C-alpha positions as a Python dict, from the first residue, in 0.01 Angstrom:
ca = {
    (1, 'M'): (0, 0, 0),
    (2, 'K'): (355, -121, 66),
    (3, 'I'): (457, -97, 432),
    (4, 'S'): (803, -137, 581),
    (5, 'V'): (884, -139, 952),
    (6, 'Q'): (1055, 197, 909),
    (7, 'R'): (743, 351, 755),
    (8, 'L'): (522, 197, 1022),
    (9, 'K'): (738, 334, 1304),
    (10, 'A'): (749, 676, 1143),
    (11, 'F'): (371, 693, 1107),
    (12, 'K'): (312, 583, 1467),
    (13, 'S'): (573, 825, 1598),
    (14, 'C'): (472, 1141, 1409),
    (15, 'R'): (249, 1170, 1105),
    (16, 'R'): (413, 1496, 1002),
    (17, 'F'): (753, 1322, 997),
    (18, 'Y'): (597, 1040, 794),
    (19, 'E'): (452, 1287, 545),
    (20, 'L'): (781, 1468, 486),
    (21, 'R'): (984, 1148, 468),
    (22, 'Y'): (761, 909, 279),
    (23, 'V'): (492, 1117, 107),
    (24, 'E'): (704, 1414, 1),
    (25, 'D'): (1009, 1183, -24),
    (26, 'L'): (1242, 1436, 138),
    (27, 'V'): (1571, 1327, 295),
    (28, 'P'): (1824, 1550, 472),
    (29, 'T'): (2139, 1621, 273),
    (30, 'V'): (2340, 1564, 593),
    (31, 'S'): (2254, 1273, 821),
    (32, 'A'): (2315, 1256, 1194),
    (33, 'E'): (2657, 1115, 1282),
    (34, 'A'): (2498, 819, 1459),
    (35, 'L'): (2309, 724, 1143),
    (36, 'Q'): (2619, 763, 927),
    (37, 'T'): (2817, 533, 1155),
    (38, 'G'): (2552, 262, 1137),
    (39, 'K'): (2527, 286, 758),
    (40, 'K'): (2905, 265, 708),
    (41, 'Y'): (2929, -34, 943),
    (42, 'H'): (2650, -216, 758),
    (43, 'A'): (2815, -131, 426),
    (44, 'Y'): (3130, -315, 535),
    (45, 'I'): (2927, -620, 638),
    (46, 'D'): (2732, -616, 311),
    (47, 'A'): (3052, -595, 107),
    (48, 'F'): (3206, -880, 308),
    (49, 'F'): (2914, -1116, 245),
    (50, 'K'): (2904, -1022, -122),
    (51, 'G'): (3272, -1102, -158),
    (52, 'E'): (3355, -746, -262),
    (53, 'P'): (3701, -601, -195),
    (54, 'I'): (3722, -402, 128),
    (55, 'E'): (3993, -147, 192),
    (56, 'E'): (4117, -133, 551),
    (57, 'T'): (4078, 218, 689),
    (58, 'P'): (4170, 346, 1038),
    (59, 'T'): (3816, 449, 1125),
    (60, 'K'): (3563, 378, 1397),
    (61, 'E'): (3336, 194, 1153),
    (62, 'Y'): (3614, -34, 1032),
    (63, 'A'): (3715, -114, 1389),
    (64, 'M'): (3354, -215, 1455),
    (65, 'F'): (3359, -432, 1143),
    (66, 'V'): (3680, -606, 1256),
    (67, 'A'): (3519, -668, 1595),
    (68, 'F'): (3220, -825, 1415),
    (69, 'L'): (3448, -1056, 1214),
    (70, 'T'): (3650, -1149, 1522),
    (71, 'Y'): (3384, -1203, 1787),
    (72, 'V'): (3049, -1250, 1612),
    (73, 'Y'): (3083, -1394, 1263),
    (74, 'P'): (3238, -1727, 1377),
    (75, 'K'): (2924, -1791, 1585),
    (76, 'L'): (2684, -1746, 1291),
    (77, 'R'): (2566, -2013, 1048),
    (78, 'L'): (2422, -1797, 773),
    (79, 'L'): (2252, -1953, 473),
    (80, 'E'): (2164, -1625, 301),
    (81, 'T'): (2224, -1253, 351),
    (82, 'E'): (2035, -941, 246),
    (83, 'K'): (1717, -1142, 181),
    (84, 'K'): (1432, -932, 52),
    (85, 'F'): (1074, -1032, 128),
    (86, 'V'): (718, -932, 40),
    (87, 'Y'): (439, -1055, 266),
    (88, 'E'): (83, -1011, 143),
    (89, 'L'): (-186, -878, 375),
    (90, 'P'): (-557, -824, 299),
    (91, 'N'): (-503, -450, 253),
    (92, 'G'): (-139, -416, 158),
    (93, 'E'): (207, -568, 155),
    (94, 'L'): (472, -583, 426),
    (95, 'V'): (816, -545, 269),
    (96, 'G'): (1165, -561, 412),
    (97, 'I'): (1517, -696, 394),
    (98, 'L'): (1662, -946, 639),
    (99, 'D'): (2029, -898, 722),
    (100, 'G'): (2075, -1273, 733),
    (101, 'V'): (1898, -1608, 749),
    (102, 'E'): (1994, -1922, 940),
    (103, 'E'): (1813, -2255, 934),
    (104, 'T'): (1576, -2178, 1221),
    (105, 'C'): (1583, -1799, 1254),
    (106, 'F'): (1672, -1470, 1091),
    (107, 'V'): (1965, -1247, 1189),
    (108, 'E'): (1981, -870, 1230),
    (109, 'H'): (2292, -656, 1284),
    (110, 'K'): (2266, -365, 1527),
    (111, 'T'): (2494, -90, 1656),
    (112, 'T'): (2444, 116, 1968),
    (113, 'S'): (2597, 389, 2180),
    (114, 'D'): (2425, 251, 2487),
    (115, 'T'): (2689, 157, 2746),
    (116, 'D'): (2448, -86, 2913),
    (117, 'L'): (2385, -377, 2676),
    (118, 'E'): (2134, -529, 2917),
    (119, 'H'): (1926, -214, 2878),
    (120, 'Y'): (1970, -225, 2501),
    (121, 'E'): (1858, -588, 2497),
    (122, 'Y'): (1549, -487, 2694),
    (123, 'M'): (1469, -217, 2438),
    (124, 'L'): (1524, -457, 2147),
    (125, 'D'): (1279, -697, 2304),
    (126, 'W'): (1005, -435, 2252),
    (127, 'D'): (1100, -360, 1892),
    (128, 'E'): (811, -442, 1657),
    (129, 'Q'): (1063, -527, 1386),
    (130, 'I'): (1086, -868, 1554),
    (131, 'L'): (717, -937, 1509),
    (132, 'A'): (703, -795, 1157),
    (133, 'Y'): (988, -1011, 1032),
    (134, 'M'): (854, -1317, 1213),
    (135, 'L'): (517, -1263, 1048),
    (136, 'A'): (681, -1248, 706),
    (137, 'T'): (921, -1541, 747),
    (138, 'G'): (733, -1785, 968),
    (139, 'F'): (1026, -1796, 1212),
    (140, 'R'): (967, -1742, 1581),
    (141, 'K'): (1327, -1670, 1670),
    (142, 'V'): (1573, -1391, 1585),
    (143, 'K'): (1942, -1350, 1652),
    (144, 'Y'): (2068, -996, 1703),
    (145, 'T'): (2436, -914, 1666),
    (146, 'V'): (2503, -605, 1876),
    (147, 'I'): (2821, -396, 1851),
    (148, 'R'): (2879, -97, 2075),
    (149, 'K'): (3031, 206, 1909),
    (150, 'P'): (3368, 294, 2064),
    (151, 'N'): (3318, 567, 2322),
    (152, 'I'): (3687, 653, 2352),
    (153, 'R'): (3817, 968, 2189),
    (154, 'Q'): (4123, 1033, 1980),
    (155, 'K'): (4398, 1189, 2187),
    (156, 'K'): (4572, 1510, 2095),
    (157, 'D'): (4857, 1439, 1855),
    (158, 'E'): (4747, 1072, 1827),
    (159, 'S'): (4762, 947, 1469),
    (160, 'D'): (4461, 789, 1302),
    (161, 'D'): (4645, 456, 1287),
    (162, 'D'): (4733, 462, 1657),
    (163, 'F'): (4376, 555, 1749),
    (164, 'Y'): (4247, 271, 1531),
    (165, 'K'): (4474, 23, 1710),
    (166, 'R'): (4352, 154, 2045),
    (167, 'M'): (3990, 100, 1939),
    (168, 'L'): (4070, -262, 1852),
    (169, 'E'): (4230, -302, 2196),
    (170, 'W'): (3920, -144, 2350),
    (171, 'Y'): (3709, -428, 2208),
    (172, 'Q'): (3955, -686, 2346),
    (173, 'E'): (3903, -557, 2699),
    (174, 'D'): (3580, -666, 2868),
    (175, 'T'): (3446, -779, 2531),
    (176, 'D'): (3112, -903, 2664),
    (177, 'S'): (3014, -550, 2768),
    (178, 'K'): (3065, -426, 2412),
    (179, 'I'): (2963, -713, 2184),
    (180, 'R'): (2668, -948, 2215),
    (181, 'L'): (2485, -1215, 2020),
    (182, 'L'): (2127, -1210, 2148),
    (183, 'T'): (1847, -1458, 2078),
    (184, 'L'): (1485, -1347, 2121),
    (185, 'T'): (1167, -1546, 2063),
    (186, 'R'): (795, -1483, 2017),
    (187, 'T'): (483, -1702, 2029),
    (188, 'D'): (235, -1766, 1750),
    (189, 'E'): (-25, -1573, 1951),
    (190, 'E'): (198, -1265, 1972),
    (191, 'V'): (267, -1270, 1599),
    (192, 'E'): (-104, -1311, 1517),
    (193, 'E'): (-192, -1018, 1744),
    (194, 'F'): (67, -805, 1566),
    (195, 'K'): (-76, -908, 1228),
    (196, 'N'): (-424, -788, 1328),
    (197, 'Q'): (-283, -462, 1458),
    (198, 'L'): (-80, -414, 1139),
    (199, 'I'): (-390, -459, 921),
    (200, 'S'): (-572, -194, 1127),
    (201, 'M'): (-271, 39, 1108),
    (202, 'I'): (-255, 9, 728),
    (203, 'D'): (-622, 110, 713),
    (204, 'E'): (-536, 413, 929),
    (205, 'M'): (-245, 504, 703),
    (206, 'Q'): (-472, 482, 399),
    (207, 'R'): (-727, 711, 566),
    (208, 'A'): (-451, 959, 645),
    (209, 'K'): (-346, 953, 280),
    (210, 'D'): (-702, 995, 150),
    (211, 'N'): (-776, 1284, 387),
    (212, 'H'): (-423, 1427, 391),
    (213, 'M'): (-434, 1409, 770),
    (214, 'Y'): (-71, 1426, 880),
    (215, 'Y'): (-70, 1600, 1215),
    (216, 'R'): (233, 1657, 1436),
    (217, 'N'): (328, 1472, 1751),
    (218, 'N'): (525, 1724, 1953),
    (219, 'C'): (639, 1449, 2191),
    (220, 'A'): (854, 1310, 1909),
    (221, 'C'): (1046, 1628, 1835),
    (222, 'N'): (1349, 1522, 2041),
    (223, 'Q'): (1361, 1146, 2001),
    (224, 'Y'): (1693, 963, 2034),
    (225, 'G'): (1845, 1260, 2216),
    (226, 'R'): (1852, 1485, 1910),
    (227, 'V'): (1621, 1734, 1744),
    (228, 'C'): (1410, 1593, 1461),
    (229, 'E'): (1592, 1624, 1130),
    (230, 'Y'): (1280, 1784, 976),
    (231, 'A'): (1243, 2054, 1241),
    (232, 'S'): (1355, 2332, 1007),
    (233, 'I'): (1069, 2270, 761),
    (234, 'C'): (806, 2110, 985),
    (235, 'K'): (608, 2427, 1056),
    (236, 'H'): (623, 2604, 721),
    (237, 'Y'): (692, 2343, 454),
    (238, 'N'): (603, 2454, 102),
    (239, 'K'): (656, 2196, -170),
    (240, 'D'): (685, 2470, -432),
    (241, 'Q'): (987, 2626, -262),
    (242, 'P'): (1337, 2475, -272),
    (243, 'N'): (1484, 2347, 53),
    (244, 'V'): (1863, 2355, 46),
    (245, 'N'): (1900, 2113, 337),
    (246, 'F'): (1686, 1842, 176),
    (247, 'T'): (1673, 1644, -144),
    (248, 'R'): (1415, 1411, -290),
    (249, 'R'): (1484, 1041, -275),
    (250, 'E'): (1593, 906, -609),
    (251, 'E'): (1580, 542, -504),
    (252, 'V'): (1253, 377, -407),
    (253, 'E'): (1287, 124, -126),
    (254, 'F'): (1108, -145, -329),
    (255, 'N'): (1028, -148, -696),
    (256, 'E'): (652, -159, -753),
    (257, 'G'): (700, -449, -993),
    (258, 'D'): (912, -653, -754),
    (259, 'N'): (749, -990, -695),
    (260, 'T'): (1019, -1142, -472),
    (261, 'K'): (860, -1395, -236),
    (262, 'W'): (974, -1618, 45),
    (263, 'N'): (947, -1992, -16),
    (264, 'F'): (850, -2191, 294),
}
């Protein structure tokens, strides 16, 4: 069984969500705006590190990208970007992609709407992605680049170009409250504890698959301040009936024959 942090979080949050997303391979045809913003921002960063041409556009995502280049990128010492890994466990494989790698740590790029970056840092400190990636890489340190999404709105009769310039100015004012480079660490004991828990969780996921036991967690129906994107089919899903708001994933996260390994 191949396990990513996203799959692990989904299973722990709501098994019904996990079933629809990763067993039935259904994805919404329209993503939440917050998810779209994050994806577009990461796409700019990916293109930049790959040396691909990037067209300047007067958008929120491009303003965030310019803020990254201006305030964050000069502080990084990246050796590699978009580094895929496969970490073997007794009962499965942990797979993932690191946004970046430095000599002594890995780097992850994050966006947030949280106006309190201290609070966001606190929440990041609990994210099991840290432990999963540390387990796979052997590092015990991670750097997070954090960019707040602009919370100003376009004025009536304000052009896209003028609004874009105002977003850039917004980042220039009180920059530290909008952009951060955070460093978090973990101990060997914490990583080992996570490894043991992960092995047990993979066994639980396998049992759920064998017994088709994907029950709902109603407490997760309104996570992140929005209704679950699978709410419309959660109660009465029928795989034999078409669902106009969903499509099946055409791309698999990791090819089954992929043998990419980390060299330590």
